[in-house]
C-alpha positions in Angstrom: 10.7 42.8 30.1 12.7 39.6 29.8 9.6 37.6 29.3 8.2 40.1 26.8 11.4 39.8 24.7 11.2 36.0 24.4 7.4 35.7 24.2 6.5 33.4 21.4 3.1 33.8 19.6 2.9 31.1 16.8 0.3 31.1 14.1 -2.4 28.5 14.3 -0.6 26.4 11.7 2.7 26.7 13.6 1.0 25.7 16.8 -0.4 22.5 15.2 3.0 21.7 13.9 4.7 22.2 17.3 2.1 19.9 19.0 2.7 17.4 16.3 6.5 17.2 16.8 6.5 17.5 20.6 5.4 13.9 20.9 8.2 12.5 18.7 10.9 10.4 20.4 13.3 11.2 17.6 13.3 15.0 17.8 14.7 16.9 20.7 13.3 20.1 22.1 16.2 22.0 20.7 15.6 20.4 17.2 11.9 21.5 17.4 13.0 25.0 18.3 15.4 25.2 15.4 12.9 23.9 13.0 10.4 26.6 14.0 13.0 29.4 14.2 12.3 30.1 17.9 14.5 30.2 20.9 14.5 27.3 23.3 13.5 29.6 26.2 10.5 31.0 24.2 9.4 27.5 23.2 9.5 26.2 26.8 7.5 29.2 28.0 4.9 28.6 25.3 4.6 24.9 26.3 4.0 26.0 29.9 0.8 27.9 29.1 -2.3 26.1 30.6 -4.2 26.1 27.3 -1.3 24.4 25.5 -0.9 21.8 28.2 -4.6 21.1 28.0 -4.4 20.5 24.2 -1.5 18.1 24.7 -3.3 16.3 27.5 -6.5 16.0 25.3 -4.5 14.4 22.5 -2.8 11.9 24.8 -6.2 11.0 26.4 -7.8 10.3 23.0 -4.9 8.1 22.0 -5.1 6.1 25.2 -8.9 5.6 25.0 -8.7 4.3 21.4 -5.9 1.8 22.0 -7.3 0.3 25.2 -9.7 -2.1 23.6 -7.3 -3.3 20.9 -4.4 -3.8 23.3 -6.3 -5.7 26.0 -9.0 -7.5 24.0 -8.7 -8.3 20.4 -5.0 -8.5 19.6 -4.0 -11.1 22.3 -6.8 -13.4 21.3 -6.1 -13.1 17.6 -2.4 -13.8 18.1 -3.1 -16.9 20.2 -5.5 -18.3 17.6 -3.2 -17.7 14.6 -0.4 -19.3 16.5 -2.5 -22.4 16.8 -2.9 -22.4 13.0 0.8 -22.3 12.4 1.4 -25.1 14.9 -1.2 -27.2 13.1 0.4 -26.6 9.7 3.9 -27.2 11.0 3.0 -30.6 12.5 1.1 -31.5 9.4 4.2 -30.8 7.3 6.5 -32.7 9.6 4.3 -35.8 9.6 3.6 -35.9 5.8 7.0 -34.6 4.7 5.4 -32.0 2.4 2.5 -29.6 2.1 0.4 -29.0 -1.0 0.5 -25.6 -2.6 -2.8 -24.4 -1.2 -1.8 -25.4 2.4 1.6 -23.8 2.1 0.0 -20.5 0.9 -2.4 -20.5 3.8 0.3 -21.2 6.3 2.4 -18.4 4.8 -0.5 -16.0 5.0 -1.2 -17.0 8.6 2.5 -16.6 9.5 2.6 -13.1 8.0 -0.6 -12.0 9.7 0.7 -13.5 13.0 3.9 -11.5 12.6 2.0 -8.2 12.0 -0.5 -8.8 14.8 2.3 -9.7 17.2 4.2 -6.5 16.2 1.1 -4.4 16.8 0.3 -6.0 20.1 3.9 -5.5 21.3 3.8 -1.9 20.3 0.6 -1.3 22.3 1.9 -3.1 25.3 5.0 -0.9 25.2 2.8 2.1 25.0 4.0 3.1 21.6 0.7 4.4 20.2 1.0 4.9 16.4 0.1 8.3 15.1 0.2 9.5 11.5 2.5 12.2 10.2 -0.5 14.5 10.2 -0.5 14.4 14.1 -3.1 16.5 15.9 -4.0 18.4 12.8 -5.3 15.5 10.7 -6.2 13.1 13.5 -4.8 9.8 14.6 -3.8 7.4 11.8 -3.8 3.7 12.9 -1.9 0.8 11.3 -4.3 -1.6 13.1 -7.5 -1.9 11.1 -11.0 -1.7 12.5 -11.8 -4.6 14.9 -14.8 -6.0 13.1 -12.9 -6.1 9.8 -9.8 -7.7 11.2 -11.9 -10.2 13.1 -13.4 -11.3 9.9 -10.0 -11.9 8.4 -8.8 -13.8 11.4 -11.9 -16.0 11.2 -11.1 -16.8 7.6 -7.6 -17.9 8.5 -8.4 -20.0 11.6 -11.5 -21.8 10.1 -10.1 -22.4 6.6 -8.8 -25.9 7.2 -10.3 -26.8 10.6 -7.0 -25.9 12.3 -8.9 -24.3 15.2 -12.1 -25.5 16.6 -15.1 -23.3 15.7 -16.0 -22.8 19.4 -12.7 -21.0 19.8 -14.0 -18.2 17.5 -16.6 -17.3 20.2 -13.7 -16.4 22.4 -12.5 -13.7 20.0 -13.9 -10.3 21.1 -16.3 -8.8 18.5 -15.7 -5.3 19.8 -19.2 -4.3 20.7 -19.9 -0.6 20.8 -16.3 0.3 21.6 -14.9 -2.1 19.1 -17.1 -0.8 16.3 -15.6 2.6 16.9 -13.5 3.6 13.9 -9.9 2.9 14.7 -8.5 4.6 11.7 -9.1 8.3 11.3 -7.8 10.1 8.3 -9.0 13.2 6.5 -7.4 12.2 3.2 -6.1 9.1 1.6 -7.5 5.6 1.3 -7.8 3.9 4.7 -6.2 0.7 3.5 -2.9 -0.2 5.2 -0.1 -0.7 2.6 1.0 -3.9 4.2 -2.3 -5.4 3.4 -3.5 -6.3 6.9 -7.3 -6.1 7.4 -10.0 -5.0 5.1 -12.0 -8.1 5.8 -10.5 -10.0 2.9 -10.3 -13.7 2.4 -7.1 -15.7 1.9 -5.4 -16.4 -1.4 -6.9 -19.4 -3.2 -10.0 -19.3 -1.0 -13.5 -18.5 -2.2 -14.6 -15.0 -1.1 -17.0 -15.0 1.7 -20.4 -13.8 0.4 -23.7 -12.9 2.0 -26.7 -14.9 0.8 -27.5 -13.8 -2.7 -24.5 -11.6 -3.0 -23.1 -11.6 -6.5 -19.6 -12.6 -7.5 -16.9 -10.0 -8.4 -18.1 -9.9 -12.1 -21.8 -9.2 -11.6 -23.0 -9.7 -15.1 -19.9 -10.3 -17.3 -20.2 -9.2 -21.0 -24.0 -8.6 -21.1 -25.3 -6.6 -23.9 -26.3 -2.9 -23.3 -29.5 -2.3 -25.3 -28.9 1.4 -25.9 -25.4 1.1 -27.4 -25.1 -2.5 -28.4 -21.7 -2.7 -26.9 -20.7 -5.3 -24.4 -20.2 -4.1 -20.8 -18.7 -5.7 -17.7 -20.4 -5.0 -14.4 -18.2 -5.2 -11.3 -19.0 -5.3 -7.6 -16.4 -3.0 -6.1 -17.1 -4.2 -2.5 -15.6 -7.6 -3.2 -12.0 -8.9 -3.4 -9.7 -6.5 -1.6 -12.6 -4.0 -1.7 -10.5 -0.9 -2.3 -9.0 1.0 -5.2 -7.2 -1.9 -6.7 -10.4 -3.2 -8.4 -10.9 0.2 -10.0 -7.3 0.6 -11.2 -7.2 -2.8 -12.7 -10.6 -2.4 -14.4 -9.4 0.9 -16.0 -6.3 -0.7 -17.3 -8.1 -3.7 -18.7 -10.9 -1.6 -20.2 -8.4 0.4 -22.2 -6.4 -2.7 -23.3 -9.5 -4.6 -24.5 -11.7 -1.7 -25.6 -14.5 -3.0 -23.3 -16.5 -0.6 -21.2 -17.4 -1.4 -17.6 -19.5 -0.2 -14.7 -18.3 -0.6 -11.2 -20.7 -0.3 -8.2 -20.3 -0.2 -4.4 -16.9 1.4 -4.8 -14.9 1.0 -1.5 -18.3 0.3 0.1 -16.7 -1.3 3.2 -14.3 1.6 3.9 -14.6 4.2 6.6 -15.0 6.8 3.7 -16.8 4.9 0.9 -16.6 5.9 -2.7 -14.0 7.6 -4.8 -11.3 9.7 -3.0 -9.1 12.2 -4.7 -6.3 9.7 -5.6 -8.9 7.3 -7.2 -10.4 10.1 -9.2 -6.9 11.0 -10.4 -6.6 7.5 -11.9 -10.0 7.8 -13.6 -9.1 11.2 -15.1 -5.7 9.9 -16.2 -7.3 6.9 -18.0 -9.9 9.1 -19.6 -7.2 11.5 -20.9 -4.9 8.9 -22.5 -7.7 7.1 -24.3 -10.1 9.9 -25.0 -12.8 7.9 -23.3 -16.1 8.8 -21.6 -16.9 8.5 -17.9 -19.9 8.9 -15.7 -19.8 9.2 -11.9 -16.3 10.7 -11.8 -16.5 12.8 -8.6 -15.2 12.5 -5.1 -17.5 10.3 -3.0 -19.1 8.5 -5.9 -19.8 4.8 -5.3 -20.6 4.0 -8.9 -18.7 4.7 -12.1 -19.1 3.8 -15.8 -16.2 4.0 -18.1 -16.2 3.9 -21.9 -12.7 3.5 -23.3 -11.5 5.2 -26.5 -8.3 4.6 -28.5 -5.1 4.9 -26.4 -3.1 7.9 -27.6 0.6 8.1 -26.9 1.9 11.6 -26.0 2.9 13.9 -23.1 0.7 14.1 -20.0 0.7 15.7 -16.6 -1.6 14.5 -13.8 -1.7 16.4 -10.5 -3.4 14.4 -7.8 -4.0 17.4 -5.6 -3.2 15.5 -2.4 -0.6 13.1 -1.1 -2.2 10.2 -3.0 0.2 7.7 -4.5 1.8 8.7 -7.8 2.8 5.1 -8.4 -0.8 4.0 -8.2 -1.8 6.4 -11.0 1.0 4.9 -13.1 -0.3 1.4 -12.1 -3.6 2.3 -13.7 -2.3 3.7 -17.0 1.0 2.1 -17.6 -0.4 -1.2 -19.1 -2.3 0.7 -21.7 0.7 2.9 -22.6 2.7 -0.3 -23.0 0.3 -1.3 -25.7 0.1 2.1 -27.4 1.3 2.9 -30.9 4.2 5.2 -29.8 6.2 6.5 -26.8 4.7 8.7 -24.0 6.0 10.9 -21.2 3.9 11.1 -18.0 4.3 13.5 -15.1 2.4 12.7 -11.9 2.3 15.0 -8.9 1.3 13.9 -5.4 2.7 11.5 -2.9 5.9 9.5 -3.6 6.4 8.0 -0.2 3.3 7.2 1.9 1.8 4.2 3.5 -1.0 3.8 0.9 1.2 3.0 -2.1 4.5 1.5 -3.2 7.3 4.0 -2.9 8.9 5.5 -6.0 12.0 3.2 -5.6 9.8 0.1 -5.8 8.4 1.3 -9.1 11.8 2.3 -10.5 14.1 -0.5 -9.2 11.7 -3.4 -8.8 8.9 -3.2 -11.4 10.2 -1.4 -14.4 13.3 -3.6 -15.0 11.0 -6.6 -15.4 8.7 -4.7 -17.8 11.8 -3.7 -19.8 12.8 -7.4 -20.0 9.7 -7.9 -22.1 11.1 -5.5 -24.7 9.7 -2.2 -23.5 11.8 0.8 -22.4 10.4 2.4 -19.3 12.4 4.9 -17.3 11.4 6.8 -14.2 12.9 9.7 -12.3 11.9 11.4 -9.1 12.1 15.2 -9.3 10.6 16.0 -5.9 9.7 13.9 -2.8 6.1 14.0 -1.5 5.2 12.8 1.9 1.8 12.5 3.7 0.0 14.8 4.3 1.7 17.7 2.3 2.2 15.7 -0.9 3.7 17.9 -3.6 6.0 15.2 -5.0 6.7 14.8 -8.7 7.8 11.8 -10.8 8.4 11.6 -14.5 7.9 8.3 -16.4 8.9 7.8 -20.0 7.3 4.8 -21.8 8.4 3.3 -25.1 6.4 0.2 -26.0 8.1 -3.0 -27.2 8.2 -3.4 -31.0 8.0 -7.2 -30.5 7.1 -8.0 -26.9 8.8 -11.1 -25.3 7.4 -13.4 -22.7 8.9 -12.9 -19.2 9.8 -16.0 -17.2 11.1 -15.5 -13.7 11.3 -18.6 -11.6 14.7 -18.1 -9.8 16.3 -15.1 -8.1 19.8 -15.8 -9.4 22.9 -15.1 -7.3 22.8 -12.5 -4.6 24.5 -9.4 -5.9 24.1 -6.5 -3.4 22.2 -5.1 -0.5 21.6 -1.4 -0.1 19.7 0.8 2.3 18.7 4.4 2.0 17.0 6.7 4.6 15.2 9.7 3.3 14.5 12.6 5.7 12.7 15.8 5.1 12.8 18.7 7.6 14.0 16.3 10.3 17.4 15.9 12.0 19.8 13.9 10.0 20.6 11.6 12.9 17.1 10.0 12.5 18.1 8.6 9.1 21.6 7.7 10.3 20.2 5.6 13.2 17.8 3.8 10.8 20.6 3.0 8.3 23.0 1.8 11.1 20.4 -0.6 12.5 19.6 -2.1 9.1 23.3 -2.6 8.3 23.8 -4.3 11.7 20.8 -6.6 11.5 21.2 -7.6 7.9 25.0 -8.0 8.0 25.7 -5.2 5.6 28.8 -2.9 5.6 28.0 0.6 6.7 29.1 1.9 3.3 26.1 0.1 1.8 23.8 2.7 3.4 23.2 6.4 3.0 21.0 9.2 4.2 19.3 11.5 1.6 17.9 14.9 2.4 14.7 15.5 0.6 15.4 19.2 0.3 12.6 20.1 -2.1 9.8 18.4 -0.2 6.9 20.5 1.1 6.5 18.9 4.5 8.1 16.7 7.1 8.7 13.1 6.2 10.9 10.0 6.6 11.2 6.8 4.5 13.5 3.9 4.7 14.2 1.9 1.6 16.1 -1.5 1.5 17.2 -3.0 -1.9 17.9 -6.7 -2.2 19.6 -7.2 -5.5 19.9 -10.6 -7.2 21.0 -11.7 -10.6 17.4 -11.9 -12.0 15.4 -9.6 -9.8 15.6 -6.7 -7.3 13.3 -6.6 -4.3 12.5 -3.3 -2.6 11.0 -3.2 0.9 10.2 0.0 2.8 8.9 1.5 6.0 7.8 5.1 6.9 8.6 7.2 9.9 5.8 8.5 12.0 5.3 10.6 15.1 6.0 8.5 18.2 7.7 5.9 16.1 11.4 5.6 16.9 14.1 5.3 14.2 14.8 1.8 15.4 11.1 0.8 15.0 11.1 2.1 11.5 14.2 0.1 10.7 12.9 -3.0 12.4 9.7 -2.9 10.3 11.7 -2.9 7.0 14.2 -5.5 8.4 11.4 -7.9 9.1 10.0 -7.5 5.6 13.5 -8.1 4.1 14.1 -11.2 6.3 10.7 -12.6 5.3 11.5 -12.2 1.6 15.0 -13.7 2.0 13.7 -16.7 3.9 11.1 -17.6 1.3 13.3 -18.1 -1.8 10.9 -17.2 -4.5 12.0 -14.3 -6.8 8.8 -12.2 -6.8 7.6 -10.7 -3.5 4.0 -10.2 -2.6 3.6 -6.6 -3.7 5.4 -7.1 -7.0 3.3 -10.2 -7.7 0.1 -8.2 -8.1 1.7 -5.2 -9.9 3.4 -7.4 -12.5 0.2 -9.1 -13.8 -1.3 -6.4 -15.9 1.9 -5.2 -17.6 2.6 -8.8 -18.6 -0.9 -9.2 -19.9 -0.5 -6.0 -21.9 2.6 -7.4 -23.6 3.4 -11.1 -24.3 2.5 -12.6 -20.9 4.8 -14.5 -18.6 5.3 -16.8 -15.6 6.8 -16.0 -12.3 7.3 -17.7 -8.9 6.1 -15.7 -6.0 6.3 -15.8 -2.2 2.6 -15.5 -1.6 -0.6 -14.1 -3.1 -2.2 -11.2 -1.3 -5.8 -10.1 -1.6 -4.7 -7.5 -4.1 -3.2 -10.3 -6.3 -6.3 -12.5 -6.1 -8.5 -9.5 -6.9 -6.3 -8.7 -9.9 -6.7 -12.2 -11.1 -10.5 -12.1 -10.9 -10.7 -8.8 -12.7 -8.4 -10.0 -15.5 -10.6 -13.1 -16.0 -13.8 -10.9 -16.0 -12.3 -9.0 -19.0 -11.6 -12.3 -20.8 -7.9 -12.7 -19.8 -6.3 -15.9 -18.6 -4.3 -16.0 -15.4 -3.6 -18.9 -13.0 -1.7 -19.7 -9.9 -0.4 -23.2 -9.3 2.4 -24.6 -7.1 3.6 -21.1 -6.3 3.8 -19.9 -10.0 1.6 -17.3 -11.5 1.0 -17.7 -15.3 -0.4 -14.7 -17.3 -1.5 -15.0 -20.9 -1.3 -12.0 -23.2 -4.6 -10.2 -23.8 -5.9 -9.7 -27.3 -4.2 -6.8 -29.0 -5.4 -3.5 -27.9 -7.4 -1.1 -30.1 -4.4 1.2 -30.3 -2.4 -1.5 -31.9 -5.2 -2.9 -34.1 -5.8 0.5 -35.6 
């Protein structure tokens, strides 16, 4: 009778959630029982059932198999070779007294990649397999990209300036049948790590590696279309960073210049090629605000043609329908709204904190103040948090274009003003966020009062995000990291701390993520110049797309210069 009174029979969804959280180092068994409204005794009895134990064993076995090749083969070799690149550059700098801008960029990129690979290798050696917030239900999400793609990126680093002998490349495992196995599994969302590692991209300032006869990014720029007589730009979506950035930038520039475009091979090198739901949301949003026409706007499509109309200010609501990044939708349409004839209000529903997009705080605290410096008035507020995989977040952005846009010049950070840290937890014990905040304050020399823990009470699912703000007189940098199953609070904190330290050590005002997101808003207004820490593949891709649409952008001696595009059709009318 006693067993009958405590017998726990969860639904299928509850069972998946329980298996998901049982592997987390930050959640105790009692915490899990309380979250699922079940007694500790009933939960332990349920865990003891043979069929449940077998499911847990199967998940662990799959995780172990998929990490073995990376942990023992590729990562150690890649780390060793990148270390040789850095030593080469450091001795070159010491002997000559200075490095040219291109060499410094390459060394910075190699240093960053080395840090990321070292972190991944250490995690695997410690047995800290990385799993996504979706857990067993959605599959295993990996922060380490596919071996063949990452190998291509390592080759571009080590062979760029002859820092490593070509014969050493032969020592780098290619993966074979096991290495070709998809390392990242994900039922939704773009398989592109937010931190920019992998993707097979080339370094900043370096010509993109092309197959024989492969066209450049702009396939046939500004050729006439016989049927309409309009000029159209043709874009190869597999080049540059090879993901959604090319599409978003093309949508923005098409609306700003009134020039139609066709993009082919959309995300061709990804595990799931073609448009995903969050990319489709960007296309639909662009079509709505300019009344344009589009062909190929469906999930999975690898080709899309966009005919822009006149940008129309107004009130809009765009539900992504998944945990896709709300800030990425704004990235696609904000430049056009900044050039519109009047103010607009935009509501976007989806993910506000996931590893595929900048968090809301980056958009609000880092990007919009610089846009407003050009004379616009952009405000953003978060009404509900949205984490992967549940989504359901909601942001509201109000945009008032500048009457007379001003050039933005940002070459110095200014005096250090403040450092703040915030941990966000949803349906998790509060001590997870408290541990993250305490570690950040300790490692960055911040008083404990500079940190806080926010409960995302309205969020639909479990989630955890850590946000660090570095406030200076001229700019605010925002770095972040996300909690995941089997990722301790301390590991989450260390990831954000490393990003903060890297930014602080460099000295330039504009961080790598802000560098690519600032280009198009400046091009939509009066242009500008800014010094940046490094150019990522997203940045170099943005520059190529801007040039394809007739814009002018350059990068020299660490400074990005953006010229204003010709006035948009909305303003001309």
